[in-house]
Steps between C-alpha positions, in 0.01 A plus 500: 500500500518156661524305177791258485525521121470881490635644826502868584280784391520789259455868586134503390421214740694679773305823442173309532610310809629812676225727365760761412630671186811358333725782623461390862652149479767604244750616762425206726555250219823674400622479863403133537667418168822680594511313833464171312169420667301494173595444138334603179442196282528477123122540468498827701369354824658556842584191705632478854845347541623263769670799664164683489320211666767477770478875563119486519527213748744701714252789501214254572304632201292183495446494876716389789699183462430207725766436763704196398384292797134547398541376143333168428725207429438337160301176518679217323 
C-alpha cells in the first residue's frame, strides 16, 4: 500500500481494507480508472495517479490543507 517499490493495492487487499465483497469496489475502481485518477499496473495492482492525488487534495480527503501563511518556512 505505501511501499515505494510496490505501490498500490490489488482487489483482495482492497476487499480486506474496506471489509466488503469484491463487487462493491468494482464500479468505483472502474470510475476512478476512467477519470484517470487510478491506473492498473502490469502486476494487477491499482495505483493512484498524480491527477488522483490532486483531486483528493481538492476534496480534502486527507484533511484540510493548511493556509499558505501558516506553513512553516524550510530551515536552511
